[in-house]
C-alpha positions in Angstrom: 18.6 -126.2 -74.2 19.5 -122.6 -74.6 16.7 -120.0 -74.8 17.2 -116.6 -74.7 14.1 -114.1 -74.8 13.7 -111.6 -77.4 13.7 -107.9 -76.2 13.0 -104.9 -78.3 16.9 -104.8 -79.0 17.6 -108.4 -79.0 16.8 -111.5 -80.9 15.2 -114.8 -79.7 18.0 -117.2 -79.6 16.8 -120.9 -79.3 19.3 -123.7 -79.6 18.5 -127.4 -78.6 21.6 -129.4 -79.6 20.1 -132.8 -78.8 17.8 -131.8 -81.6 20.0 -130.0 -83.8 18.1 -127.1 -84.1 19.2 -123.4 -83.7 16.9 -120.4 -84.4 17.9 -116.7 -84.1 14.4 -114.6 -84.7 14.2 -110.8 -84.5 16.3 -107.6 -84.2 19.9 -107.2 -83.1 20.7 -104.0 -81.7 22.3 -104.2 -78.1 25.0 -102.1 -76.8 26.9 -105.3 -76.3 26.3 -107.9 -78.8 28.9 -110.1 -77.2 26.9 -110.6 -73.9 23.9 -111.7 -75.8 25.6 -114.2 -78.3 28.1 -115.6 -75.8 26.2 -118.3 -74.3 25.3 -119.9 -77.9 29.2 -119.1 -78.9 30.2 -121.1 -75.7 27.9 -124.1 -76.4 28.9 -124.5 -80.1 32.7 -124.5 -79.2 31.7 -127.3 -76.9 30.3 -129.4 -79.8 32.3 -132.2 -81.0 32.0 -133.7 -84.8 30.6 -136.9 -83.5 27.3 -135.4 -82.8 24.6 -135.2 -85.3 24.0 -132.3 -87.7 22.5 -128.8 -87.2 20.0 -127.1 -88.6 20.2 -123.4 -88.2 17.7 -120.5 -89.2 18.4 -117.1 -89.1 15.7 -114.8 -89.2 16.8 -111.6 -88.2 14.9 -108.3 -89.5 18.2 -106.1 -89.0 21.3 -106.1 -87.0 23.9 -103.7 -86.2 27.8 -103.8 -86.9 28.6 -105.4 -83.7 25.8 -108.1 -83.9 27.1 -108.6 -87.6 30.7 -109.6 -86.0 28.8 -112.3 -83.5 26.7 -113.7 -86.2 29.4 -113.9 -88.4 31.4 -115.8 -85.6 28.6 -118.2 -85.0 28.3 -118.9 -88.7 32.2 -119.5 -88.8 32.0 -121.7 -85.7 29.3 -123.7 -88.0 31.1 -124.2 -91.2 34.2 -125.2 -88.8 31.8 -128.0 -87.6 30.6 -128.8 -91.0 34.4 -129.0 -92.1 34.8 -131.4 -89.1 32.0 -134.0 -90.7 28.9 -132.4 -89.1 26.0 -132.1 -91.6 25.3 -128.3 -91.5 22.0 -126.6 -92.8 22.1 -122.7 -93.1 18.6 -121.1 -93.6 18.9 -117.5 -94.0 15.3 -116.0 -94.0 14.6 -112.6 -95.0 11.6 -110.4 -95.7 10.2 -110.1 -99.0 12.2 -107.0 -100.8 14.4 -106.9 -98.2 17.4 -106.8 -100.6 20.0 -105.5 -97.6 19.1 -108.5 -95.5 19.4 -110.7 -98.5 22.9 -109.1 -99.4 24.0 -109.7 -95.9 23.3 -113.5 -96.1 25.2 -113.5 -99.3 27.9 -111.9 -98.4 28.6 -114.1 -94.9 28.3 -117.0 -97.5 30.6 -115.6 -99.8 32.8 -115.0 -96.9 32.8 -118.5 -95.4 32.6 -120.4 -98.6 29.8 -121.9 -97.2 26.2 -122.9 -98.5 23.3 -120.9 -97.4 19.5 -121.5 -98.3 17.8 -118.6 -98.9 14.0 -118.1 -97.9 12.0 -115.1 -98.8 9.4 -114.7 -96.5 6.1 -113.0 -97.4 4.5 -110.2 -95.0 1.0 -109.7 -95.3 -0.6 -106.2 -95.2 -2.2 -107.0 -91.9 1.2 -108.2 -90.4 3.0 -105.2 -91.6 0.2 -102.7 -90.0 0.4 -104.8 -86.5 4.4 -104.4 -86.8 4.1 -100.5 -87.3 1.6 -100.3 -84.0 
């Protein structure tokens, strides 16, 4: 089980290989994105196609360019596992009216020739106020 706690610049990363559950949540704008994502990539690279599937939820509010490269590497590895026979489900979450995050997911999907599920989440007025303070 991998658990990386979220900070004001990094997302929370949870991965349980036995259950096949991956979740990346929050903002990703660290100075060294590779240091943040390397533990996850190391585990994904060790997974063999004989294991069960993986359900991956990407719930990012924003990410910088270096994070985009790391996220793409994660998605590329998931696609490679799928090509080897693993059942991979990629859920790309984006907030209501966040067309930029939706387009990022669509771009990743096109580049990888993969299938994503795009899930729009609705933020209530109270949540927006709480996030702003």
